[in-house]
N, C-alpha and C positions, 0 to 999 in steps of 0.2 A: 469364413466359417464362424458361427456364433461363438461368443466367448462367455463363459460362466465365471463370475467373480464373487468372492466372499471376503469381507474385510471386518476386522475387529472394530475399526473406527466407526463404520456405519452400523455394525452389529446386525447386518441383514444380507441375505442373498439377493443379488440383483436379478430377479426372475422375470419381471414384467416385460422388459425390452427383449430379454433373451427368448422368452416364450413366443412373443409376437414375431421376432425375427426367425425363430426356429420354424414356426408354422408356415411363414412365407417361404422359407428356404425349401421345406419339404414339398410345398405345392409346386415350386419351380423345378425341384430336383428330387425325384423319388429316392435316389441313393441316400439322401440325407436321413431318410426314415430308418436307415440301418443303425442309427445312434440309439434307437429304442429297441429293447428286446424284451420279450415275454419271459416271465419267471420260468426257470427250468428245474428248480429243485427247492427242497426245504431242509437242506443239510444244516446242522448246527456246528459250531466250533467244538472240537474235542475238549471235554472237560479237564483233560490233563494239561492243556495249554495254560501257562501261568497268567494270573490277573496282573493288571498294570498298577504298580505303586509309583506314582510320579516322583521323580527325584528332584533335587534342588536345581533350579535354573534362576540365575541372577538376571532378572529382566530390567533393563534400563527403561526410563520413561519413553514411551512411543516406539519402543523397539519392535521390529517387524520380523516375521518369518514368512518367506515367499515360497509358495508351492505352485509350480507351473508344469502342466503336462497334458495328459490324455483326457479328452472330453468323454471318451467311452468308459473312463474310470471315475467319472465325476461324482456319482452317488456315494460310493464308499469313501472316496477321498474327502468329500464334505463331512461324512461321519467322523473321520479321523481329525479333521480340522476342528470340529465341534468339541471333540474330546480334549484337544489341546487348549482351546479357549476356556473350557470349564476348569481345567487344572491350573492354567496360568492366565488369569483374567487381565493382567497388565500387558500381555503379549498380543500384538496386533498380527493376526494370521491372515495373510492374503492368499486367496486361491484363484488361479486362472486356469480354466479347463479349455484348452484350445484344440490340441491334437497330439497324438503320440510324437509326431515330428517336431513339436515345439519344445519338448522336454530337454533333449540333448543340447540344442542351441541356447536355451535359457540357462542351463547349468554352465555352459562354456562362457557365456557372456556375463555371468554374475548376476543375472536377473532372478534366479531361483536358487534356494538352498536345497530344495528337494524337488525331484522331477519324476512324477509318475509317468511311466511309459508302458504301453500295452504290448510291448514286444522287446526283443533285444535291440540295442542301438544298431543302426545301419552303419556300414563301414565309413561313410563320409562323416557321419555324426561322431563316431568314436575317434576318428582321426583328427577331426577339428579340435576336440577336447585335448587329445594327446599332444597335438602340435603346440597348443597354448600353454599347457601345464607340465608336460614332460612325463605324465603318468596317466593311467586310465581312470575314467569315471568308475565309481564303485556301485555295483548293482545289489539290491536286496530283493529277494523274492517276497512278494507281499500278498499274493493270491494265486490260485490256480485258475487258468483260463476256463472258458465255458466248454460245454460239450459240442454245441453246434450252432451257436448264435452268430449271425453275420455281423451283429452290432457289438459283440464283446469277444475279444481275442478267443478264438475257438481252436480246439484240437484239430490237428491236420489229419486227413485221411488219405488212403490210397484208393483211388476209384478206377475200376476196370469195367468192361462191358459185361452185361448180366450173364451171358453164356460162357464166360471164361471158366475153364475147368479147374483152375488153381484155387485152392481154398485157404492158403496162408503164405505169407512172405515174411522173411526175417529182415532186420535192418541191414545185415550184411548183404543179403540178396539185392535189396534196393540200392545199396551202394555199388554193387557189381553191375547193376542195370544202368545206373545214371552216370557213374564216374569212370574216368580213365586211371585214376590214382589208386583206387581200392584200398583206402586207409583202414578198412575193417578186415583186410587180410584175404579177400576172395580173389576171383578172377572174372574176366569179362563175361557178361550174360547178355545175349542179343535176341534169343528166341525163346518162345514159351516151352519148347521141348526141353531146353536146358533146365527148366524148373520142374519137369516131370510130366508135362502135357503130352498126350498121345493122339493118335488118329490125325484128324485134319489140323489140329493145333500144334502138332509136333514140329513142323517146319515154319510155323507162322512167326514172323518177326515181331518183336515188341516195339510198338510205335510210342515214343515218349512225348509227353507234353510238360510244359512248365510255364512259369511266369517270368517275364523279362525283369531283370533287376534294374534299380533297387526296389525291393518289395519285402515286407516283413515275413510273409509266408515262405517265399523263396529263400530268404536268408536263414530262417529257422531250419528249413530242410537241409540246407548246405551245412549248417553247423551240426545239427543233430544226427542226420543220416550219413552225410558224406564226410564228416569230420574235417571240413574245410578242403575237401578234394576238388579236383577239376572235372567239369562236365565233359562227357563224351560228345562227339559230333552227332548231328542228325536229330537233336531234340527240337521239337516244334514249340518254341517259346511263344505262346499265344498272346495276341494283342487285343486290346479292347478297352472300353471305358470302365476301369476297375476290375478287380480280380473276379467278381461275380460273373461278369460278362465273359471274361477270359476262360473260366472253367466251364461255362455253358457252351462256349465254342468247342472246347475239348470233348465234352460229353456228346454233343451233337455229331462230332466227327467220328467218335467211337461207334455211334449207332450205325453209321454208314460204312465204316471200315473197322471191323472187329480186329482186336489185337492190341488196342491202345491201353495206356496206363498213365495216370497223372496223380500228383498230389492235389488235394482240394479240401473242401469243407463239407460237413454233413449236409448243409443247406444246398449244396450243388448236386446231390444225388438225384438222378432221374429214373423213371420206371425201367429204362433200358440199360441202367448201370447198376453196379453193386459196390459195397464197401468191402475191401479186402481185410480180413483179420491179420494182425501183425504179431510177431514175436521179437523180443529184445535180442535174443541170441539164436543161432541156427539150432533147430530141434527144440526150442523152448515153447512155452505155452502160447497158443495163438489167442489173441484178445481183440475184441471189438470195442469201439468207444461207447461207453455207457456212463451214466452219472457216477457210478461206483468206481469203474476202472479209470476214469479221468481223475476223480478225487484222490485215489490212492496211487495214481500214476503207473498202474500195472499196464495200462494201454501205453505203448511206447512213444506215441507222438502227442501226449498230453502237454499242454503249454503252461507257462507261468507268466505273470505280469510283474512289473518291477517298480521300485523307486530307486532312482540313481542319485548319488550324492558325490560331492567333490571332497575327497579325503586324500590329502597328501601323505604318503607313507612316512611313518615316524612321528606324526603329529597327532594331537588329540582332537577328536571331532567336537564341534561346538555343542554344548549341553542341550540347547533347544532342538538341534537336529537329532541328537542322540535320543532325546525323550520322545520326539515325534515317531521315530522308528520303533522304539520300545512300545509305544502305544499301539502302533500298527500290528506289531508282533505279539500282542497280548490277546487274552481271550475276548476282551471287550472289542479290541480292534478287529479281530477275525469275525466277531458278530456283525460288524459293519459290512464285511464281505458277504456274510450269510444274508443280511438284509437286502443286498443287491439282488439275490435270487437267481443270478446268472453266473457271475464269477463264483468260484468255489473256495471255501476256506482251506488254509494250508494244513497239511498233516503235522502232528506234533513234532516229529523228527525234523522236519524242515524248519519249523519255528526254532527248535533247539539249535540247529546249525546256524541259522541266521543271527540268533542272539549271541552265540559264541563268537561269530565274526565281529559283531558289533562291540563285544566286550574287549576286543583287541585294539579298538580305535580310540 
């Protein structure tokens, strides 16, 4: 995978080789084109988000700050890097944008002080860090995911066939459909009639699809919807080259066998499928994913992207790491998210919560 690097020593972004390699990679592998995404919005950071006032950082000669992680976050990460370089010209800031899967290992192995990751750490990544240090890596929410871009962490959707008569599902109902543990307090649901469907749909079984783990979309669904519950039997965990193909397999199967349900992305919707509105709680407001509902997270399956750091409980975070996070969580830092045009700036309350967490370290 192409690697994007930025260093204070060279003072430049290593673009030429990356662009050439990227073009060749896309020509050979169309999936690589997913790293590019068209602008989805023109949202600006909320003006109530505080501006960044850089604090004191005692930078030693040739001292470095290493940022290693998601290539799909590279544009806004580069903006944050430039903010740090301007504020601390003696600090050599190195940026390597490889993949979300590189962030956790780089943090574990001491290669990075900050790891941008476009999803939650996968179990193996989190366990490797915990096994080495005896505590968990600390995540900071730094942006909201996109509405529907395949190239930028996107809100999850629930997709059913177009003629399905059900018009809304709650997260509890989804948990009841997918899990055996029912951590949200419900009971098993296996047919559309149990959800209120009548006529020919009353006895129609719910055929479930999913992604084989490990996968960030599947892992998010398990955390957010199932509250780490256990899957029921009979789920068709689709296989294929990447989740795009896997969800296409599910959609095509729904066309031929009505009654299916899968989590997916907006980009996977077909003319013969539809997006199911969702509610956070049973009887709550049913919401579809839009720019506004993803921005304010009223759509229940809106996503965040993160920067992970290594913070041992009871110790003080290194000033240069603290200031990088303060920069990200500032109005200027969230403007870098806005400039990306696909990822979405954080809500002021989320910024407040993350800054309060940072203040304890």
